C-alpha positions in Angstrom: 99.4 201.5 43.6 102.0 198.9 44.4 102.2 197.4 47.9 105.5 196.0 49.2 105.7 192.4 50.3 108.2 191.9 53.1 109.6 189.1 55.1 107.4 188.8 58.3 108.6 188.1 61.8 109.5 184.5 61.8 109.6 183.6 65.4 112.0 183.7 68.4 115.7 183.7 67.5 114.9 183.3 63.7 116.3 186.2 61.8 116.5 184.9 58.2 114.9 182.5 55.8 115.3 181.1 52.2 112.8 181.9 49.5 111.5 178.4 48.8 108.8 178.9 46.1 106.8 181.7 44.6 103.2 180.6 44.4 102.2 183.5 42.2 103.8 184.8 39.0 103.9 188.5 37.9 100.5 189.4 36.4 98.5 186.7 38.1 95.5 187.8 40.2 95.8 187.6 44.0 93.3 187.9 46.8 94.1 189.7 50.0 95.7 187.3 52.5 96.2 184.7 49.8 99.7 182.9 50.2 102.0 184.2 47.4 105.4 183.0 48.5 106.8 180.2 50.7 109.8 180.9 52.9 111.9 178.1 54.5 113.3 178.7 57.9 115.5 176.5 60.1 112.4 174.6 61.3 109.3 175.1 59.2 108.0 176.6 56.0 106.2 179.9 56.3 103.7 181.2 53.7 103.7 184.9 53.2 100.2 186.3 52.4 99.3 189.0 50.0 99.0 192.4 51.8 96.2 193.5 49.4 94.1 192.3 46.5 95.2 192.9 42.9 97.8 191.3 40.8 101.3 190.0 41.5 103.9 192.7 40.6 107.7 192.6 40.3 109.5 189.8 42.2 112.6 191.1 44.0 113.8 188.1 45.9 114.3 185.0 43.7 113.8 181.4 44.8 116.8 180.2 46.7 117.8 183.7 47.9 118.5 184.2 51.6 116.4 187.0 53.1 116.3 188.6 56.5 113.3 189.7 58.5 111.8 192.9 57.0 113.6 192.4 53.6 111.6 193.3 50.5 110.3 190.2 48.6 108.3 191.8 45.8 105.2 193.9 45.1 101.4 193.5 44.7 99.7 195.9 42.4 96.5 196.8 44.1 93.0 197.3 42.6 90.6 195.5 40.3 92.1 197.1 37.3 95.4 195.6 38.0 93.9 192.1 38.1 92.4 192.4 34.6 95.7 191.9 32.8 99.4 192.0 33.2 101.4 195.2 32.9 101.0 197.1 29.6 104.6 196.4 28.6 104.2 192.7 29.2 100.9 192.7 27.3 102.5 194.4 24.4 105.3 191.9 24.3 102.8 189.1 24.4 100.9 190.5 21.4 104.0 190.9 19.4 105.1 187.4 20.1 101.6 185.8 19.6 99.5 186.7 16.6 96.5 184.9 17.9 93.5 187.0 18.8 93.6 188.3 22.4 90.0 187.4 23.0 90.9 183.7 22.9 93.6 183.9 25.6 91.4 183.7 28.8 90.1 180.2 27.9 93.5 178.9 27.2 94.9 180.5 30.4 92.2 178.7 32.5 93.5 175.3 31.4 97.1 176.1 31.7 96.5 177.6 35.1 95.2 174.3 36.4 98.2 172.5 35.1 100.6 175.2 36.2 99.6 174.8 39.8 100.7 171.2 39.7 103.9 172.0 37.7 105.1 174.3 40.5 106.7 171.4 42.4 109.3 171.2 45.1 112.6 169.6 44.1 111.8 166.3 45.9 108.3 166.0 44.3 109.6 166.9 40.9 112.2 164.2 41.2 109.6 161.6 42.1 107.4 162.7 39.2 110.2 162.2 36.7 111.3 158.9 38.2 107.9 157.4 37.9 107.0 159.0 34.6 103.9 160.7 35.8 101.8 163.6 34.6 101.5 166.0 37.7 98.4 167.6 36.2 96.6 164.3 36.7 97.5 163.9 40.4 95.3 165.4 43.0 97.3 167.3 45.6 96.6 167.0 49.3 99.0 169.6 50.5 98.3 173.2 51.3 96.3 174.9 48.5 96.2 171.7 46.6 100.0 171.4 46.2 101.4 168.0 45.5 103.3 166.1 48.2 105.6 163.2 48.0 102.9 161.0 49.4 100.5 162.0 46.6 103.1 161.1 43.9 104.0 157.7 45.6 100.2 156.9 45.8 99.6 157.7 42.2 102.6 155.6 41.1 101.4 152.7 43.2 97.9 153.0 41.7 99.3 153.1 38.2 97.4 156.3 37.4 98.6 159.7 36.1 101.0 158.1 33.6 102.5 160.7 31.4 101.5 160.3 27.7 104.2 159.6 25.2 104.6 162.9 23.4 107.2 165.2 21.9 108.9 166.0 25.3 109.7 162.2 25.6 111.7 162.3 22.4 114.1 165.0 23.6 116.1 162.7 26.0 116.5 160.2 23.2 118.8 162.6 21.3 121.0 162.9 24.4 121.4 159.2 25.2 121.5 156.0 23.3 118.2 154.0 23.1 119.8 151.1 24.9 121.8 150.9 28.1 121.2 152.3 31.6 120.5 155.9 32.2 123.2 158.0 33.8 121.4 161.2 34.3 122.0 163.4 37.3 120.0 166.2 39.0 121.6 168.7 41.2 119.2 170.2 43.7 120.1 172.7 46.4 119.4 171.6 50.0 116.5 173.3 51.6 117.2 175.4 54.6 115.4 172.8 56.8 117.5 170.0 55.5 120.7 172.1 56.0 119.7 172.8 59.6 118.9 169.1 60.2 122.3 168.1 58.8 124.1 170.7 60.9 122.3 169.8 64.2 122.7 166.1 63.8 126.4 166.5 63.1 126.8 168.8 66.1 125.1 166.1 68.2 127.6 163.6 67.1 130.5 166.0 67.6 129.5 167.3 71.0 127.7 164.5 72.8 129.0 161.1 73.9 126.4 159.1 72.1 125.6 155.6 73.1 122.6 153.3 72.3 121.1 150.6 74.4 118.5 148.1 73.1 115.7 146.0 74.5 112.7 144.2 73.0 109.1 144.4 74.2 106.2 142.0 73.9 103.3 143.9 72.4 100.7 141.3 73.1 98.8 143.0 75.9 98.8 146.5 74.2 97.6 145.0 71.0 94.8 143.2 72.7 93.8 146.3 74.7 93.8 148.4 71.5 91.7 145.8 69.7 89.2 145.6 72.5 88.7 149.3 73.1 89.6 151.0 69.9 85.9 151.4 68.6 84.7 152.7 72.0 87.7 154.9 72.3 87.2 156.5 68.8 83.4 156.9 69.5 84.0 158.7 72.8 87.1 160.8 72.0 86.8 161.3 68.2 90.3 160.0 67.6 91.8 156.6 66.8 93.6 154.7 69.5 97.2 154.0 68.4 100.4 152.8 70.1 102.0 156.2 70.5 99.6 157.1 73.3 100.7 154.1 75.3 104.4 154.7 74.7 104.2 158.4 75.5 102.5 157.6 78.9 105.1 154.9 79.6 107.9 157.3 78.8 106.5 160.0 81.0 106.3 157.6 83.9 109.9 156.4 83.3 111.2 160.0 83.1 109.8 160.6 86.6 111.7 157.6 88.0 114.9 158.5 86.0 115.0 162.3 85.9 118.5 162.4 84.3 117.1 161.2 81.0 114.8 164.2 81.0 117.7 166.6 81.8 120.1 168.6 79.7 123.6 170.0 79.9 124.0 173.8 79.8 127.6 174.9 80.2 128.9 173.3 83.4 125.4 172.8 84.8 122.8 170.1 84.5 119.2 171.4 84.1 116.6 169.0 85.4 113.0 169.4 84.1 110.0 168.5 86.3 107.8 168.4 83.2 107.8 166.2 80.2 107.7 168.0 76.8 107.8 165.1 74.4 109.0 165.8 70.9 107.4 163.4 68.4 108.9 162.9 65.0 106.4 163.2 62.2 106.8 163.1 58.4 106.2 166.2 56.4 106.6 166.9 52.6 109.8 168.8 53.4 111.3 166.1 55.6 111.1 164.9 59.2 109.9 167.5 61.7 109.6 167.3 65.4 106.7 169.1 67.1 106.3 169.1 70.9 103.6 167.7 73.1 103.8 170.0 76.1 103.3 168.7 79.6 102.6 165.3 78.3 102.9 163.9 81.8 99.6 165.5 82.7 97.7 164.4 79.6 95.4 161.4 79.1 96.1 158.8 76.4 93.2 160.4 74.4 94.6 163.9 74.6 98.0 162.6 73.6 96.6 160.8 70.6 94.6 163.8 69.5 97.6 166.1 69.8 99.8 163.8 67.7 97.0 163.4 65.1 96.7 167.2 64.9 100.5 167.5 64.4 100.5 164.9 61.7 97.7 166.7 59.8 99.4 170.1 60.2 102.7 168.7 59.0 101.2 167.2 55.9 99.5 170.5 55.1 102.6 172.6 55.9 100.9 174.4 58.7 103.2 173.6 61.6 104.3 176.8 63.4 107.5 177.8 65.1 105.7 177.5 68.4 104.8 173.9 67.6 108.5 173.0 67.2 110.0 175.0 70.1 111.5 173.2 73.1 111.1 169.6 74.0 112.9 167.6 76.7 112.8 164.1 75.2 112.1 162.7 71.8 110.2 159.6 70.5 110.9 158.5 66.9 108.7 155.8 65.4 110.6 154.4 62.5 108.4 151.3 62.6 105.7 153.0 60.5 108.2 152.9 57.6 109.2 149.3 58.3 112.4 149.8 60.3 113.5 146.7 62.3 116.3 148.4 64.3 118.1 151.7 64.4 120.4 153.9 66.5 118.6 157.3 66.6 120.5 160.5 67.2 119.5 162.8 70.0 117.9 166.2 69.3 120.1 168.8 71.1 119.9 170.1 73.7 118.0 167.0 74.7 119.9 164.1 76.2 118.0 161.1 75.0 115.7 159.8 72.2 113.6 156.6 72.1 113.4 154.8 68.8 110.4 152.5 68.1 110.4 149.9 65.4 108.1 147.6 63.5 106.1 144.9 65.2 106.8 141.4 63.9 106.0 137.9 65.1 109.0 136.2 66.6 109.6 133.0 68.6 110.2 133.7 72.3 110.4 131.5 75.4 107.5 131.9 77.9 107.3 129.5 81.0 109.8 127.1 79.3 107.8 127.0 76.1 108.7 128.5 72.7 105.8 130.6 71.6 105.2 133.2 68.9 104.7 136.8 70.1 104.4 140.2 68.4 107.7 141.8 69.4 109.2 145.2 68.9 112.8 146.4 69.3 113.3 149.5 71.4 116.4 151.7 71.1 117.4 154.4 73.6 120.2 156.7 72.4 121.6 159.0 75.1 124.3 161.4 76.0 126.7 159.4 78.1 128.2 162.6 79.6 125.0 163.0 81.6 123.3 159.6 81.6 125.0 156.5 82.9 124.5 153.1 81.5 122.6 151.9 84.6 120.1 154.8 84.2 119.6 154.2 80.5 118.9 150.5 81.0 116.7 151.1 84.0 114.7 153.7 81.9 114.3 151.3 79.0 113.2 148.5 81.2 110.6 150.7 82.9 109.1 151.5 79.4 109.2 147.8 78.5 107.4 146.8 81.7 104.7 149.4 81.3 104.0 148.4 77.7 103.9 144.7 78.5 101.6 145.3 81.4 99.5 148.4 80.6 97.8 148.2 84.0 100.9 149.9 85.3 100.0 153.0 83.3 96.7 153.3 85.3 98.2 152.8 88.8 101.5 154.7 88.1 103.7 151.7 88.9 
C-alpha cells in the first residue's frame, strides 16, 4: 500500500515552500519518521519525515518546485516486502540493461550508497567541492544525517585531504577547453527560497526605511581581562564557554532601556514601543545567515545568554532551527568580526528599527592620559531607521554600549 507524503504545516503565515532536496530516491528503503525530503521556506529548511516504513515510491514534486501546505510530494510504499527491492518494472529494466548476476548487486549498492549520500549536495557545497577539486565521499559530513556543509568542505580543503584522484572524469573538461589559459566556466544555480527572501527583505529595508549608520570604537581591554580571568570557572559552573556576545547582549539590553526608541518599530502611522528585549543574533548556517531570537534577553544572565546563543549555533549548523526560533525580534546584533570584518554598515531587519554591527578586535595605538598606548580595539556600527530614531538617540545608545563594555562593572550595577 502506498502512503501519501504531503507538505506539513510550516508555521504561522507560511503557506508555501520550495522542494530543496530529495534525501531518498525511488526504491530506497526508508524507516518511519526518517527525513526523506527537505523543504525550503522563507526562513528555515524543514525536513519532511516518512509517514511509514517501506521504500520510497513515486516522486511527484521535483526539486525546485514550489508547493503549498497540504500538497502531494510523493509516496512511500509500505511494508517489508516493498523494502526488499524496487518496483518490478524498475527491476526488469535493470536486469535488461545489466547482464551481471543479480546476486552481486547488494554488495555494490552498499558502497555506492555511502558515496551517494555525499554526492547529494546543495548547490553551494557542490560548487566548493568542484572549486577545490575534492572527492566528497572522502569528507566527513557534520550536518544533519551526515550531510556535507560548506564548513566541512572548507576544512577539508585547508587540511589538504579528500583530494579527488585524477581519473577519467577529469579528462572530460580537457576536450571542452584548451590545456592552457584561464578557465571561463560558469555555473547557473537557482537561488534558494531563503536567499530570495533575504534579498527581498533587505531591499525592502533600503526602499522603505531612512537608513543611517553611526560609528564608535570600544576598548576591549577590561572585557578581555575579565573573560581570561573567569572563563575556566564560568565553563565549569555553567557548562558553556564565556564569549563576548554575552557581554554585548547585556550592554545592549541596558542601553535599550535608556533609549526605548531604538527598541521600537513603526506600524502604519503608529510607533510601537516594546518593554522587553527580544534580541535577534545573526548566526551562520549552511544555507546562509539566519537570525534566531533570544526572547526576554533583558531578564537573562550572561550564562543563559551564552548558552542560548550556543544552542542556536548548533541547531543552525545541523539545520534544526524552527520557525519559532526565528519569529519576532526587536533588535539585532550581527557579529561580522568572527569572519574578520573591520567595519561595515549593517542593514536593519524589518520591522526592527536598528541593528548593531560588531567587528574584529585588533591592537591599535590610542591615547590614554596623554600617552600613546596599544589597546585591543573594536569598531561598533549602529544602523538605524532615521524616521523613528534621531541622531542624538543613536549616538547616545552607542555610547551607552561602549561605556558598559569598557567598564563591565556597569553591567552588574545597571549603570
